[in-house]
C-alpha positions in Angstrom: 164.9 131.8 130.7 167.9 134.1 131.1 170.5 133.6 133.8 171.8 136.3 136.1 174.6 138.2 134.4 173.4 137.3 130.9 174.7 139.6 128.1 172.0 138.7 125.5 170.3 142.1 125.9 173.5 144.2 125.9 173.7 144.6 122.1 170.0 145.7 121.9 170.5 148.3 124.7 173.8 149.5 123.1 172.1 149.9 119.7 169.2 151.8 121.3 171.7 154.1 123.0 173.5 154.8 119.6 170.1 155.5 118.0 169.2 157.9 120.8 172.6 159.6 120.5 172.3 160.0 116.7 168.8 161.4 117.0 169.9 163.9 119.7 172.8 165.0 117.5 170.5 165.5 114.5 168.0 167.4 116.6 170.7 169.5 118.1 172.1 170.3 114.6 168.7 171.3 113.2 167.9 173.3 116.3 171.3 175.1 116.1 170.7 175.8 112.3 167.4 177.3 113.2 168.8 179.6 115.9 171.7 180.6 113.7 169.3 181.5 110.9 167.1 183.4 113.3 170.1 185.4 114.6 171.2 186.2 111.1 167.7 187.5 110.3 167.5 189.6 113.4 171.0 191.1 112.7 169.8 192.0 109.3 166.7 193.7 110.7 168.7 195.7 113.2 171.1 196.9 110.5 168.2 197.8 108.3 166.5 199.8 111.1 169.8 201.6 111.8 170.2 202.4 108.1 166.7 203.8 108.0 167.4 205.9 111.1 170.6 207.2 109.5 168.9 208.1 106.3 166.2 209.9 108.2 168.9 211.8 110.1 170.6 212.8 106.8 167.2 214.1 105.5 166.7 216.1 108.7 170.3 217.4 108.6 169.9 218.6 105.0 166.5 220.2 105.8 168.2 222.0 108.7 171.0 223.3 106.6 168.6 224.3 103.8 166.2 226.3 106.1 169.0 227.4 108.4 167.2 225.7 111.3 169.6 224.8 114.1 166.9 222.6 115.8 166.6 220.4 112.7 170.3 220.3 112.2 170.8 219.1 115.8 168.0 216.5 115.5 169.4 215.3 112.2 172.9 214.8 113.6 171.4 212.9 116.6 169.5 210.6 114.3 172.5 210.1 112.0 174.8 209.1 114.9 172.2 206.9 116.6 171.6 205.1 113.3 175.3 204.5 113.0 175.3 203.1 116.5 172.4 200.8 115.8 174.2 199.5 112.7 177.3 198.8 114.8 175.1 196.8 117.3 173.7 194.7 114.5 177.2 194.0 113.0 178.8 190.8 114.4 182.4 192.1 113.9 181.6 194.9 116.4 181.1 192.3 119.2 184.8 191.6 119.4 184.9 188.2 117.7 187.2 189.1 114.8 189.8 191.0 116.8 189.9 188.2 119.4 190.7 185.6 116.7 193.4 187.9 115.3 195.0 188.3 118.7 195.0 184.5 119.3 196.7 184.0 116.0 199.3 186.7 116.7 200.0 185.1 120.1 200.4 181.7 118.6 202.9 183.1 116.1 205.2 184.4 118.9 
């Protein structure tokens, strides 16, 4: 029989807590790896869609200049510019992460 205030179960509870903490850390790591990989795949898809739209715009632009068709030239230019915009959205450097790091480094050097 255990007395009140006995510390016999403390090591077992402590080790159970450590195991729980380690399992949570492993689960978090694998979950974050999954989300990071999913974000990378989605970024690649967005850039590919933007490139396709840009190529389609170039084709329409060339067709408009070849046939002297102002409507096709206008549509081709719109598609080309929107394809470039979609590519910028899918590029992580466009989100302001790289310039922020550069600014922090330049502030630290002052």
